[in-house]
BALO-272350 format. One line per 5 residues: number of its first residue (from 1); their letters; for each residue x, y, z of N, C-alpha, C. Coordinates in steps of 0.05 Angstrom, whole numbers. Each point is the difference from the previous one (the first is absolute). Example, Ala and Ser with C-alpha at 12.3 -4.5 7.8 and 13.67 -1.06 7.14 Angstrom:
# residues 2
1 = as = 264 -114 156 -18 24 0 18 24 0  -7 21 -14 16 24 1 -15 22 14
//
This chain:
# residues 474
1 = mnrli = 17 -24 0 -17 24 0 17 25 0  22 0 17 18 23 1 13 4 -27  8 -22 -13 12 2 -26 -19 13 -21  -25 -7 2 -20 10 -19 -3 31 4  0 8 25 -2 29 6 24 15 -11
6 = klnil = 24 -11 5 24 12 -10 0 2 -31  -10 -22 -13 0 0 -29 -19 22 -11  -23 3 13 -19 21 -9 11 28 3  14 4 23 13 26 4 21 6 -20  16 -21 -7 21 3 -20 -11 8 -27
11 = illvv = -22 -13 -8 -13 6 -26 -10 29 0  -12 8 22 -10 27 1 22 21 -1  23 -6 13 23 18 -1 11 3 -28  1 -22 -15 9 1 -28 -18 17 -17  -27 -3 4 -19 16 -15 3 29 8
16 = lstgc = 5 6 26 3 27 9 24 14 -13  22 -15 -1 25 12 -11 -2 5 -30  -19 -12 -14 -3 4 -29 -26 14 -6  -9 17 19 -25 14 -4 -1 16 -25  -24 5 -10 -3 14 -26 2 30 5
21 = anisk = 23 11 -1 4 29 5 18 12 -21  1 -12 -24 17 11 -21 -13 23 -13  16 20 -7 -10 24 -14 22 11 -17  -6 8 -24 20 11 -18 7 28 7  26 7 -3 9 27 6 -7 19 -23
26 = lsids = -5 25 7 -7 20 -20 26 10 -13  -2 8 -25 22 13 -14 -11 22 -17  17 16 -13 -9 22 -17 -17 -10 -23  5 -25 -8 -15 -11 -23 -29 -6 8  -5 -5 25 -27 -7 9 -18 24 5
31 = ieldv = 12 24 -3 -16 25 4 -9 10 -27  -26 6 -1 -11 10 -26 7 29 -4  25 4 -8 10 28 -4 22 -1 -21  -4 16 -21 20 1 -21 23 18 9  22 -13 9 23 14 10 21 2 -22
36 = pemwd = 9 25 -6 19 3 -22 28 -11 8  16 -5 -20 27 -10 5 18 21 13  -4 25 -8 17 22 10 -18 23 9  12 17 17 -14 24 10 -5 18 -24  -24 13 0 -6 19 -21 18 24 0
41 = tkipy = 8 9 25 19 22 3 27 -11 4  20 11 -13 27 -11 1 12 5 28  14 -21 10 15 3 25 25 16 -5  5 21 16 22 18 -7 28 -12 3  3 -18 20 27 -13 3 -4 -29 5
46 = nssft = 19 -16 -10 -2 -29 2 21 -13 18  16 16 13 20 -11 18 -14 -11 25  8 -23 9 -12 -12 24 10 15 24  -16 0 22 8 13 24 0 -20 23  16 5 20 2 -19 22 -24 2 18
51 = gkwwk = -2 -20 19 -22 0 18 0 25 18  23 9 7 2 25 16 2 24 -19  -22 6 -12 -1 20 -21 8 28 10  -4 5 26 7 26 11 30 6 -1  17 -20 -2 28 4 -1 8 15 -26
56 = qfkde = -16 -3 -21 7 13 -25 -3 31 1  -13 10 21 -1 29 4 26 11 10  17 -18 11 26 9 11 -3 22 20  -18 -4 18 -7 20 21 3 -14 27  21 7 15 5 -14 26 -22 6 20
61 = nlekf = -10 25 0 -22 6 18 -25 -15 -6  -6 -5 -26 -23 -16 -7 4 -29 10  23 -11 -4 5 -28 9 -3 -2 30  9 21 15 -4 0 29 -29 1 7  -15 17 -15 -29 2 4 -14 -27 -5
66 = iiefq = 6 -13 -22 -12 -26 -6 5 -20 22  25 -2 9 7 -19 21 -16 6 26  -2 26 7 -15 8 24 -29 -7 -4  -11 5 -24 -28 -5 -5 -6 -30 2  17 -17 -12 -4 -29 1 2 -11 29
71 = knspd = 16 13 16 5 -10 27 -20 11 20  -8 25 -2 -16 13 21 -28 9 -8  -7 -2 -26 -26 10 -9 -23 -14 15  -17 15 13 -24 -12 12 -18 -14 -20  -1 12 -25 -17 -12 -21 11 -28 -7
76 = lktit = 26 -2 -4 11 -26 -8 -2 -20 23  2 9 25 -3 -18 23 -29 -11 1  -19 17 -7 -28 -9 -1 -4 -21 -22  13 4 -23 -2 -19 -21 11 -27 8  23 1 14 12 -25 10 -18 -15 19
81 = knrli = -12 15 18 -19 -13 20 -24 -10 -15  -10 14 -19 -24 -10 -15 7 -26 -15  25 -2 -10 7 -25 -13 1 -23 19  9 5 25 0 -21 20 -29 -8 8  -17 20 1 -28 -5 7 -13 -17 -22
86 = ayqss = 6 7 -25 -11 -16 -23 10 -28 0  25 -4 8 12 -27 1 -14 -17 21  -3 11 24 -13 -15 22 -29 -6 -7  -13 20 -13 -28 -5 -8 -3 -23 -20  20 -1 -18 -1 -22 -20 4 -27 14
91 = ringa = 17 -1 20 4 -25 15 -26 -8 14  -14 19 12 -24 -6 14 -22 -10 -19  -3 14 -22 -21 -7 -20 5 -26 -15  26 -7 -2 6 -25 -14 5 -24 17  -6 3 26 6 -22 18 -22 -22 1
96 = gifps = -23 5 -13 -22 -19 1 6 -27 -12  20 -1 -18 6 -25 -13 14 -20 18  12 9 22 15 -17 18 -18 -11 22  7 -23 12 -15 -10 22 3 17 25  -20 0 17 0 15 25 3 -19 23
101 = fnani = 21 3 16 5 -15 24 -2 17 24  -15 -10 20 -3 15 25 5 -19 24  16 8 18 5 -16 24 -15 11 23  -9 -17 18 -15 9 24 6 -18 23  -1 12 23 2 -15 26 -22 11 18
106 = radts = -14 -19 13 -23 9 16 0 -15 27  -12 12 19 -5 -12 27 -27 10 9  -20 -17 3 -27 8 7 -9 -13 26  -14 15 16 -13 -11 24 -29 8 -1  -18 -19 5 -28 6 0 -14 -13 24
111 = vqnlt = -20 13 11 -15 -10 22 -29 -1 -8  -14 -23 3 -28 -4 -7 -15 -11 24  -27 4 1 -17 -12 21 -22 -15 -13  -15 -14 17 -21 -19 -10 -28 11 6  -2 26 4 -27 10 6 -20 -5 -22
116 = gfgea = 10 -2 -24 -18 -5 -23 -12 -28 1  11 -18 16 -11 -28 2 -18 -3 24  -3 21 16 -17 -2 23 11 -17 23  -17 -9 18 8 -16 23 11 -27 -8  -11 -11 -22 9 -26 -10 30 1 -8
121 = gnalf = 7 22 -13 28 3 -8 19 2 24  -9 15 20 16 3 24 3 -27 15  -22 -14 2 1 -26 14 18 -20 -15  0 1 -27 16 -19 -15 30 4 5  8 24 6 29 5 5 5 3 30
126 = ggeeg = -18 -10 17 5 -1 29 -5 26 14  -16 18 -10 -5 25 14 -23 -3 19  1 16 21 -22 1 20 -24 16 -11  -22 -5 13 -24 14 -9 3 30 4  -6 16 -21 3 29 0 28 10 -6
131 = evvsf = 19 -19 -3 27 8 -6 5 2 -30  15 20 -9 7 3 -28 27 -13 -5  0 -21 -16 24 -15 -6 14 13 -24  25 6 2 16 11 -22 26 -15 -2  12 1 -23 26 -13 -4 17 17 -19
136 = enrta = 26 -4 2 20 16 -15 13 -18 -21  5 12 -23 13 -15 -22 24 17 -11  23 -12 -2 24 13 -10 9 -14 -26  7 17 -20 10 -11 -26 23 18 -9  19 -12 -14 23 14 -11 6 -11 -27
141 = glgln = 11 16 -17 6 -10 -27 22 16 -14  13 -13 -19 20 12 -17 -7 -8 -29  -2 19 -18 -9 -7 -27 13 17 -22  0 -12 -23 9 14 -25 -21 -3 -21  -12 22 -9 -22 -1 -18 9 8 -28
146 = lqwel = -11 -14 -20 7 5 -28 -26 7 -15  1 21 -17 -21 6 -19 14 7 -26  -9 -13 -22 13 4 -25 -21 -4 -23  -4 21 -15 -17 -3 -23 17 -10 -23  -7 -23 -10 15 -13 -21 -7 13 -27
151 = diwgr = 19 12 -12 -4 17 -24 0 -16 -25  -20 -18 -3 1 -18 -23 -7 14 -26  -13 23 1 -6 15 -25 19 23 -5  19 4 18 19 22 -5 -11 27 8  -23 0 14 -13 25 7 18 17 18
156 = llngr = 9 -12 22 17 15 18 27 7 -12  10 -17 -17 25 6 -14 -3 25 -18  -22 1 -13 -6 24 -17 0 25 18  -13 -2 23 -2 23 17 28 8 11  16 -20 6 27 6 10 17 14 -22
161 = katqk = -2 -11 -25 15 12 -22 -10 29 -5  -26 4 2 -11 27 -4 11 19 21  2 -10 25 11 17 21 29 7 -5  15 -19 -10 28 5 -7 2 21 -23  -17 -3 -20 0 19 -22 -7 28 10
166 = nyeas = -19 2 19 -7 26 11 23 12 15  14 -17 15 23 11 15 22 10 -20  5 -15 -21 20 9 -19 -9 26 -13  -27 1 -6 -10 25 -12 3 24 18  -7 -4 26 3 22 19 30 7 4
171 = sydls = 17 -20 -2 29 6 3 10 16 -23  -10 -6 -25 8 16 -23 -11 29 2  -25 2 10 -12 26 4 17 17 19  8 -12 22 16 14 20 28 6 -11  11 -18 -16 26 6 -12 -1 24 -19
176 = ylgfs = -22 1 -16 -3 22 -18 -5 26 15  -14 -2 22 -5 23 17 27 10 12  17 -19 8 26 8 11 17 13 -21  0 -12 -24 16 11 -23 -11 28 -7  -26 2 -1 -12 26 -6 7 21 22
181 = siira = 1 -9 25 6 19 22 28 11 -3  19 -17 -8 28 9 -4 1 20 -24  -14 -6 -21 0 18 -23 -12 27 7  -23 0 14 -12 25 8 17 16 19  14 -14 18 18 13 19 23 13 -15
186 = tqlyf = 10 -14 -20 22 12 -16 -9 24 -16  -24 -1 -11 -11 23 -14 -3 24 19  -8 -6 25 -3 22 19 28 12 6  20 -17 2 28 9 4 8 20 -22  -6 -7 -25 8 18 -22 -17 25 0
191 = raiea = -25 -2 9 -16 25 3 13 19 20  11 -11 21 14 16 20 24 14 -13  15 -15 -16 23 12 -14 -9 22 -18  -21 -5 -15 -11 22 -17 -8 24 16  -13 -5 23 -8 23 17 24 16 9
196 = ygqlk = 22 -14 7 25 14 7 10 17 -23  0 -12 -25 9 14 -23 -17 24 -6  -27 -3 3 -18 23 -4 6 22 20  6 -7 25 7 20 20 25 15 -8  20 -14 -11 25 13 -8 -5 19 -24
201 = inees = -18 -9 -18 -6 18 -23 -13 26 10  -18 -3 20 -13 24 11 20 18 15  18 -13 14 21 16 14 18 15 -20  7 -14 -22 16 13 -21 -15 23 -13  -26 -5 -4 -17 21 -12 -1 24 19
206 = yqslv = -2 -5 26 -1 21 20 25 17 -2  23 -13 -1 26 15 -2 1 17 -25  -10 -11 -23 0 15 -25 -18 25 3  -23 -4 12 -19 22 3 11 21 20  15 -9 20 13 20 18 20 16 -15
211 = eirdl = 16 -12 -17 20 14 -16 -14 21 -18  -22 -8 -13 -15 18 -17 -11 23 17  -12 -8 23 -12 21 18 22 20 9  23 -10 7 22 18 9 9 19 -22  2 -12 -24 8 17 -23 -21 22 -5
216 = vkdry = -25 -8 0 -22 20 -5 0 21 23  3 -10 25 0 18 23 22 21 -3  24 -9 -7 22 18 -2 -5 22 -21  -11 -8 -23 -6 19 -21 -24 17 7  -19 -11 15 -23 16 8 9 22 19
221 = ekglk = 18 -7 19 10 20 18 16 22 -14  12 -7 -22 15 20 -16 -18 15 -19  -26 -7 -1 -19 13 -17 0 -9 -28  13 -24 -5 2 -10 -28 -23 -19 -7  -14 -11 21 -23 -18 -5 -23 10 16
226 = ssldy = -24 -7 -9 -25 9 13 -6 -18 24  -17 11 17 -8 -15 24 -16 -25 -8  -12 0 -24 -15 -24 -9 19 -24 -3  23 5 -12 19 -22 -4 9 -11 28  5 18 18 9 -8 26 -21 -17 15
231 = rlaet = -25 10 -2 -22 -14 13 -5 -28 -13  3 -2 -26 -3 -26 -14 22 -19 9  24 10 2 23 -17 8 -3 -9 28  -9 18 18 -4 -7 28 -22 -20 4  -22 3 -16 -22 -19 1 9 -28 -8
236 = svlts = 16 -2 -20 11 -26 -10 16 -13 22  16 15 14 17 -11 22 -18 -11 22  -20 15 8 -18 -9 22 -16 -25 -8  -11 -1 -24 -15 -24 -8 19 -24 -3  25 5 -6 19 -22 -2 5 -13 27
241 = kvsie = -1 17 22 3 -11 27 -23 -18 7  -24 7 -9 -23 -17 5 3 -27 -14  10 0 -24 5 -25 -15 20 -18 14  21 12 12 21 -15 14 -13 -14 25  -16 15 14 -13 -12 24 -18 -24 -8
246 = trklq = -14 4 -22 -18 -22 -9 16 -25 -7  23 5 -14 17 -23 -8 12 -13 25  7 15 20 11 -12 25 -20 -18 13  -25 9 1 -21 -16 12 -4 -26 -15  0 1 -27 -3 -24 -16 23 -19 5
251 = lnnln = 24 10 2 23 -18 4 -1 -13 28  -6 16 20 -1 -11 27 -22 -21 3  -23 5 -13 -22 -19 2 8 -27 -14  13 2 -22 9 -24 -14 21 -15 17  18 15 13 20 -13 17 -13 -14 23
256 = rrlev = -21 12 11 -15 -13 22 -13 -26 -9  -11 0 -24 -12 -24 -11 21 -22 -4  24 8 -8 22 -20 -3 7 -11 27  2 17 20 7 -10 27 -21 -19 11  -25 6 -5 -22 -19 9 3 -27 -14
261 = lvgky = 7 1 -26 3 -25 -15 22 -18 12  21 12 10 21 -17 12 -2 -2 30  -23 7 11 -5 -4 28 14 19 19  6 25 -10 13 20 17 -19 22 7  7 15 21 -17 23 8 1 21 -22
266 = pkgey = -23 10 -8 -1 19 -23 10 28 7  26 4 0 11 27 6 2 17 -26  -1 -13 -23 3 15 -25 29 5 -7  18 -17 10 28 4 -5 14 -24 -13  -16 -16 -15 12 -24 -12 21 7 -21
271 = eiskt = 22 -15 1 23 6 -18 -6 -11 -28  -1 17 -20 -4 -8 -27 23 11 -17  2 -10 -25 19 11 -18 -10 28 -10  18 15 -11 -7 28 -7 -8 3 -29  7 -20 -17 -7 1 -28 -12 -26 -9
276 = lpqni = -17 1 -21 -11 -24 -11 21 -16 -15  -1 -26 0 21 -16 -13 -1 3 -30  23 -3 -13 1 0 -29 -5 -28 -11  6 -20 16 -4 -28 -8 -26 -10 11  -16 -13 -17 -25 -12 9 0 -29 -11
281 = pdins = -14 -18 14 0 -29 -8 -10 -4 -28  14 -18 -14 -9 -7 -27 -25 -18 2  -15 -1 -22 -23 -18 -2 7 -26 -13  -7 -22 13 7 -26 -11 -18 -6 -24  11 -16 -18 -16 -8 -24 -21 -20 9
286 = sipad = -25 4 -8 -21 -19 7 -22 2 -21  -18 -20 2 -23 -1 -18 -25 0 18  -23 7 -11 -25 2 16 -6 -26 16  5 -23 -13 -7 -25 14 18 -5 24  22 14 3 17 -3 23 -13 9 26
291 = litrr = -20 18 -3 -13 10 25 -13 -22 16  -8 -22 -14 -14 -21 14 19 -16 18  25 1 -6 20 -14 17 17 19 17  -1 26 -5 17 19 14 -14 15 21  -24 9 -5 -14 17 19 -13 -16 22
296 = pdiks = 6 5 25 -12 -16 22 -30 2 2  -11 24 -7 -29 3 2 -14 -16 -21  12 -3 -24 -12 -17 -21 2 -30 8  23 -7 12 2 -28 10 -21 -6 21  -5 20 16 -21 -3 21 -27 -5 -13
301 = lllkv = -7 15 -20 -26 -4 -14 -2 -27 -12  22 -10 -12 1 -27 -11 -6 -21 21  14 3 23 -3 -20 21 -29 1 12  -12 24 0 -27 2 10 -20 -15 -18  5 1 -26 -17 -16 -19 3 -30 6
306 = eseel = 25 -9 4 5 -28 5 -13 -8 27  1 18 20 -12 -6 25 -30 -2 -2  -13 18 -15 -29 -2 -3 -8 -25 -15  16 -10 -19 -6 -25 -14 1 -23 19  20 0 18 2 -21 20 -23 1 20
311 = llaqa = -9 24 8 -23 2 18 -25 -9 -14  -2 5 -27 -23 -10 -14 -1 -30 0  23 -13 -5 1 -29 1 -8 -10 28  9 14 21 -7 -8 27 -30 3 4  -12 22 -9 -29 4 4 -16 -21 -14
316 = krnlf = 8 -9 -24 -14 -21 -14 2 -27 15  23 -5 12 4 -26 14 -12 0 28  -10 24 9 -16 0 25 -26 -15 -4  -8 -5 -24 -25 -15 -6 4 -30 4  24 -9 2 6 -28 2 -1 -8 30
321 = pgiml = -3 -26 6 0 -10 27 28 4 13  0 3 26 25 3 15 3 -22 20  25 -9 3 6 -22 18 18 11 23  -9 -5 25 15 10 23 10 -24 15  26 0 7 12 -21 16 2 11 29
326 = ngtvg = -11 -15 19 0 7 28 13 -22 16  17 8 19 13 -20 16 8 11 27  0 -18 20 9 7 27 16 -23 11  22 7 13 16 -20 14 9 13 27  0 -17 21 7 11 26 -5 -20 22
331 = tsaqk = -4 10 24 -6 -17 23 -23 12 16  -13 -18 16 -22 9 17 1 -16 25  2 13 23 2 -13 26 -14 16 21  -2 -12 24 -12 14 23 20 16 15  26 -7 -2 20 15 14 18 14 -20
336 = ledif = 7 25 7 16 16 -18 27 -12 -6  12 -15 20 27 -11 -4 -1 -24 -19  -24 -10 -7 -2 -24 -18 -3 8 -29  0 26 -6 -6 7 -29 24 -6 -18  23 -6 11 23 -7 -16 4 -31 -1
341 = nddyg = -19 -14 12 1 -29 0 -13 -12 -25  15 -16 -15 -11 -12 -25 -24 -17 5  -3 -11 24 -23 -18 6 -26 15 -2  0 26 2 -24 16 -1 -4 13 -27  14 -10 -20 -2 12 -26 -27 -3 -14
346 = iwnvg = -7 20 -15 -25 0 -16 7 12 -27  -16 -8 -21 3 13 -26 -25 -5 -17  -4 18 -18 -21 -5 -20 7 15 -26  -9 -10 -22 5 12 -26 -25 -4 -17  -6 20 -16 -24 -2 -17 0 20 -23
351 = fslta = -17 -6 -19 -4 17 -23 -29 11 0  -2 24 -10 -27 11 -4 -2 11 -28  -22 -6 -13 -5 9 -28 -23 20 1  5 24 -11 -20 21 0 -4 8 -29  -25 -1 -9 -6 8 -28 -21 22 1
356 = pifng = 4 22 -14 -21 21 -2 -24 -10 -16  -23 2 12 -25 -8 -13 -18 24 -7  -5 16 21 -16 24 -4 12 23 17  6 22 -12 10 23 15 -10 26 -12  -23 -2 -13 -12 24 -12 15 12 -23
361 = grlra = 16 -16 -13 16 9 -23 24 16 7  8 0 26 22 16 9 26 -8 -13  6 -26 -2 26 -8 -11 2 6 -30  -22 -4 -14 0 6 -29 3 30 -5  -14 15 17 2 29 -3 29 9 7
366 = aaklq = 12 -13 19 28 7 7 19 -6 -23  -5 -22 -15 16 -6 -23 -4 20 -22  -25 9 -4 -5 20 -21 13 27 8  -2 6 26 13 25 10 30 -1 -5  12 -23 5 29 -2 -4 8 1 -29
371 = esakd = -18 -10 -17 5 2 -29 0 30 -9  -19 15 11 0 29 -6 25 14 10  9 -9 24 25 12 11 24 -6 -18  0 -24 -11 22 -8 -18 -1 17 -25  -24 4 -12 -2 17 -24 8 29 6
376 = kskdd = -7 10 24 8 27 8 30 2 2  13 -20 11 29 1 3 14 1 -27  -12 -13 -20 11 1 -27 -3 28 -12  -24 12 5 -4 28 -9 19 19 14  5 -4 26 20 16 14 28 -2 -12
381 = llngl = 7 -25 -8 26 -4 -12 2 15 -26  -20 -3 -17 0 14 -26 2 30 4  -16 11 19 0 29 5 28 8 11  11 -16 17 27 6 11 21 1 -22  -1 -19 -19 19 0 -22 -3 24 -18
386 = lnafs = -25 7 -6 -5 23 -18 10 26 13  -5 3 26 10 24 14 30 0 1  13 -23 4 29 -2 1 12 8 -27  -12 -11 -22 10 6 -27 -3 30 -5  -23 11 8 -5 29 -5 19 17 16
391 = everl = 6 -8 24 18 15 17 28 1 -12  10 -23 -10 27 0 -12 0 16 -25  -20 -2 -18 0 15 -25 -1 30 6  -16 8 20 -2 28 7 27 11 11  13 -16 17 25 9 11 22 1 -21
396 = leseq = 0 -19 -19 19 1 -22 -3 25 -17  -25 6 -5 -6 24 -16 9 26 15  -6 0 26 8 23 16 30 3 1  14 -23 1 30 1 0 10 14 -25  -10 -6 -23 8 13 -25 -6 30 0
401 = slfrq = -24 6 10 -9 28 0 17 17 19  5 -11 24 16 15 20 29 4 -10  11 -20 -14 27 3 -11 1 22 -20  -20 2 -18 0 21 -20 -4 28 13  -18 1 20 -4 25 14 26 9 14
406 = qisid = 14 -19 12 24 7 15 21 12 -19  3 -11 -24 19 11 -19 -7 28 -8  -26 5 -5 -9 27 -8 5 20 23  -7 -8 24 3 18 23 29 6 6  17 -20 -5 29 4 5 10 23 -18
411 = savkq = -9 0 -25 8 22 -19 -13 26 8  -24 -2 11 -15 25 8 14 13 24  12 -16 18 14 12 23 23 17 -10  15 -10 -19 23 15 -11 -9 26 -14  -21 -2 -16 -10 23 -14 -11 21 19
416 = slday = -15 -9 21 -12 19 19 22 14 16  22 -14 7 22 13 14 13 21 -17  4 -5 -26 11 20 -18 -18 24 -2  -26 -6 -1 -20 22 -2 1 17 25  2 -12 23 1 15 25 25 18 2
421 = nlske = 23 -12 -7 25 16 0 -1 23 -19  -12 -5 -24 -2 21 -20 -18 22 9  -23 -7 13 -18 21 10 13 17 22  16 -12 17 14 16 20 19 20 -13  15 -10 -20 18 18 -14 -15 23 -13
426 = rydkg = -22 -6 -13 -15 21 -14 -12 20 20  -9 -11 24 -11 18 20 22 18 11  24 -12 4 22 16 11 7 23 -19  -4 -5 -26 6 20 -20 -24 19 -5  -22 -6 13 -23 17 -3 -16 -6 -25
431 = vtile = 5 -23 -13 -14 -6 -25 -27 -13 5  -4 -15 23 -25 -14 5 -10 8 28  -24 -8 6 -13 7 26 5 -23 20  -5 7 25 5 -19 22 -19 -24 -2  -24 4 -9 -19 -23 -3 12 -22 -17
436 = svlnt = 14 7 -21 13 -19 -17 20 -17 15  16 13 17 20 -14 15 -13 -20 20  -21 10 14 -14 -17 20 -14 -23 -14  -11 5 -23 -14 -22 -15 20 -22 -9  23 9 -11 19 -20 -9 13 -15 24
441 = qrqyn = 3 14 22 10 -13 24 -20 -21 10  -25 7 1 -21 -18 8 -2 -24 -19  1 6 -26 -2 -22 -19 24 -19 2  23 10 5 24 -17 3 -3 -19 24  -9 11 23 -3 -17 23 -23 -20 -2
446 = niksq = -22 9 -14 -22 -19 -5 9 -23 -17  16 6 -21 9 -22 -17 20 -18 14  17 11 17 18 -17 17 -17 -18 18  -21 11 12 -17 -15 17 -14 -22 -15  -9 6 -24 -14 -20 -17 19 -22 -8
451 = ylsls = 25 7 -7 19 -21 -7 5 -19 23  3 12 24 4 -17 24 -24 -19 5  -24 12 -4 -24 -16 4 -2 -23 -20  6 6 -26 0 -21 -20 20 -22 5  24 8 10 20 -20 6 -10 -19 22
456 = rqrid = -13 12 20 -10 -18 22 -24 -16 -11  -17 11 -17 -22 -15 -11 10 -24 -16  22 4 -15 10 -22 -16 10 -23 18  14 7 22 8 -20 19 -24 -14 12  -20 16 8 -25 -11 11 -13 -19 -20
461 = nrlsl = -2 7 -25 -12 -17 -20 16 -25 -4  27 2 1 17 -24 -3 -5 -20 23  -2 11 24 -5 -18 23 -27 -13 -2  -20 15 -9 -27 -12 -4 1 -21 -22  16 4 -20 2 -20 -21 14 -25 10
466 = ilalg = 20 2 17 12 -23 12 -20 -16 16  -17 14 15 -21 -13 15 -20 -13 -18  -9 14 -21 -20 -11 -19 10 -24 -15  26 -2 -5 11 -23 -13 6 -23 18  -4 4 26 4 -22 19 27 -2 11
471 = gnsn = 16 21 -1 27 -1 12 20 -12 -19  20 -12 12 22 -10 -17 -8 -27 -13  17 -9 -18 -5 -25 -14 17 -23 11  14 5 22 17 -21 11 -15 -18 19
//
């Protein structure tokens, strides 16, 4: 008889290990989307870049900032903790496929009386008339209980695999969030450098306006220039001071944001470089289909589709009968010290078969609901791919436009400087009016400011493009 039980358990274990939980993996070919072989917009550079793309900026302060951010950022610490939470949740949700063992030890004492049997019950156990007879009973036990749903249809295995897919998907989501956080922090760092450059442009403009004001004042006092020129020059100096204060506030606020990112008290004194880098990371050569294997968020969407398909298979197999293996082994005695004695051993083992017959259509509705969830996950994947392709194409086009604008502005800076110097000479000779000098000075500084802004925008766009392409190819 024992051999027969062991043989049945062995057969069930073999069936369990080969449960029907196979599912094909998704690929770019299985998505109903006509993906071109190459990007519609040309990639500006084809040199590959290293995983530590920030090193190509050749900025020591940036490297220091990235290291501090990776080590101390509250945002990145939260992402790490969320990944640990997702991992433990996946272990909990996928544990149903394994047997459940519980150990217990007990010691019970009970006292009962025979009042329910009346005088006859008392007399039977030697009690006097009117006396309540009671007796005490002691029991002790040691046991190990087993509960195990035998997964002959692969239902639980499908659920476990779906849980694992969901964990991988959430891990990819968190990885992309971490990567995105570093990119955004780096963009903020360069915004701070631009703010410093804009402050210096305003300070240089202020010095130029002071020189003009002093020149006009000297000639006004000598009666060579009108009070109008002097008042215009003085007004330009005063408004320039306002611009300087505005730029200082912008710089200090950005420095405070950088300090918060690296977990420091926001004093507004974070050390940054003084000029934007001349070197920016190259763009690696890629094709649109690469996004499905490179971008963590797209990988996550793929895994979510696979997870929903596994959950659909599980929902359909909930309609099948379930077999539960129950068993207990242990001891039972009247004295606590006897529970480790083999002579008091007890055990039982059994199977239970449960088949759904009527549940108001709940199980079938659950299967249909899961099928809709699977279809929705495929729509989400398609939408995610389209948005990713659009993002890359847009950033590639912006890259080309910013490069052309930067070349034009670079020439404009030189021309506006010559115009400013020429207007000062002409004013000094009395050939032109002061308004002309102030206008050319203002134009020169505005164009310098615009050139600095375009330089930072191009770096910002390049970083966004690295993010959109999924990082490095290594």
